[in-house]
N, C-alpha and C positions, 0 to 999 in steps of 0.2 A: 588760474587753470582752474583750479578745483570746480569753479564755479560753472566752470565750460564742461568739465566729467558729468558733474552731476544734473548739468541741463539733458545733457545728451543720454545720460542713464536712465532718465524719468522719462525721455519721450521714447527711446529704445525698446525700454520694458509695456511702453505703453501696445512704443514704436517699437480624423486623425487616427477578411473576413465584413460585412454589412452590420452596420447599427442603429439602430432608431430614426425617427424625420432628423432628429436635432443631436447632434455627439453630446452625449456626457460622461466625464470622467477625470483621467489624468496623461497627456501626454510629455512625455521625458524627450528632452533636447540636448544634444553637448553644441556647444559654440567654441568660436573660433576667430581668434582677431589675427588683422594684420594691420600694425599699424600706419598712418601716413604721417604721425605727429613727431618730430626727433626727441622731443621731450618724454616722449612715453616710447616704452619696448612693447611689443606682441605680448609677452607675457604679463607686462604690468597691466595691461587691457584687462586681458584674460583674467589676471587673478582679482582684480577689483570689480569685476563685472563677472565673474563667475565661467567658470568652462559648461557647468552642466545648473541644467534649469527645468523644473518641473513644475507645468499648467496644469491646472484644474479648472473648470467650466460646469456650467450650472446653468441651463436658460439666458438669460441677459448679464449674470456674474459672475468674474474669472479672479483669479489668485496666481500668481507667478512665483515663486519661489529660486530664489536662485545662491547658489554657493561660491557670490563672492563675497570679499572683506569689507568691502563699502558696501556693495547693492547686496540688499537680503531680500525682501518680496515687495511685494504690489498687488495689492488688491484695489479691485473696479468694482464699486456699488453701482446696480444700474437706477435704483434709486432716484439716488444723488446726483446720477453721473458725474462723479468724481474717483479719481484715481489714485488712490493714498501707496505713497512710497514710502519702503523703513529701510535708513541706512545703519552701518553699526554704528557710527558717531555720535547719534540723537538719539534720544530716549521719545520724542516728538514723528510723527508721520505724517508727512508733508502730502499736501492734497494737491493734483493739478483740475481744472475746471475739464470736462471732458469736452464742451463745446467750441473751444479755442483750437484753433488745429495747430497752430505754432509753426506753420508752413504753407507751400502750395503745391497742389499738382498741377503739374503744365503738361501731362501727355499720358496716358491711358493705353497699352499694350495686350494682346490677350494672343497667347498661342498655345496649341493645343498639341495633346501628347508631347512633355518635352522631355523628361527624366522621368526615373521611377525612385521610389522611397519605399523600405520597405514592404517592398512586391506589390505597390500603389501606382497605378503609374496615373504623372503628372500632370498638367495643366500648368501654364505660367501666366501672371499674373504682373506685368511690368510696370513701376509708378516712375515717370521723371518728376522729379519732384525739384523746388527751390534747392532742397537740403543736399540732392544726389541724387542716384539712384536705389530701389526698392521692388527688389524681384522676390516672387514668392510661388513657391509651387503647393498644388494641391491638387486633391481628389475630394468629388463629391459625395462621396461613402462617409463623409468625415461634415456632416451636414451643420450650416448654423444659421438661424432667423436673420438675417441682416435686418430684418425691422428692428430687433431688439438695438441695434447698436446705432439705427440714423444717428443718434443726438453724438455720437462719440465720433468727432473730428477729431482730438487731438492723439498725433502720430500717426496720420492718415487713416486711422484702422476703418471706418468708415467706407473709403475710397477703393478699401481693398477689397472686402465683404462684398459690397455692394457690384463686384464684378464676379464673384467667387464662391460666393455663398456657404463656405468651407475655412475649416481650420485650416492654416499651411502648414505641411510637410517637412517644407523646407523654405530657409529664407538667405537671400543675401541681402546686406543693405550697406552700401557703400557712399560714406559722406567723408567729409573734409577733413576728421578725425582718423577714421579707420574703416576698412573693409570687414565687417560680420559676417560669417559662414553658419546658422545657425541647423542644424538637421534633427531632424524623431529620429530616437533609439528604440522608443518601448511606447505601445499604447494602450491605454488600461480602460476598457468599456465598461464604467460602476457606475449606482448610484450614490451620489454625495448628500452629506448631510448640510441643509441648510446653512449653517453653523460656520464652516466653513469659510464661510466669506461674512464673517462679521468681523469686528474691528476687535481687537484685545482689548478685554474688559481693563478699564481704566486708563487706557493709553491718551496720551496729550497727540491732539493735531492742529493743523495750522495750516495755512496756504503755504504753497512753496514758491521762498523770493528767486527758486531758478525758472 
């Protein structure tokens, strides 16, 4: 069960006014989970994964910080094409190879003007995958250069970006374990220090077993 939870956590974390050409700054999300696993309640998923998420992006690098009791942060370093995941019960940051998708997208749908989040009218991308259905809602004012993430297959991230070229303001991830709804609550456009996207000094790293 622990292996299943960590595998989902790592892939999920992989698996927003007018800004500049590409958004740089922070987006804050509120996350809610509906469990499909009889061994896990909604609250247990929310507790270990986190009800709040802070997402930072600059160019081709990003970092996600969660308030979960298990999941702490994820860092994607574009030059390495690795996603480093830090969990609370290990001093090691485990990395996943961004080029390994670990899933398959079977169908892609694009729908216009589906919903509104924080005053932004959002289009919708639906990815029907072997793992389940992933729905993303975006506005082009939160632009991302998808080419920077062309090798980021993990979590189906490039499949989504190649259709949207934008960060999601809302997402609904439905798989065998749970349904996650993540909604942006605040957007901050600001210049970020490159040091935000560096591994902490002295931290141990190892390939993820999940």
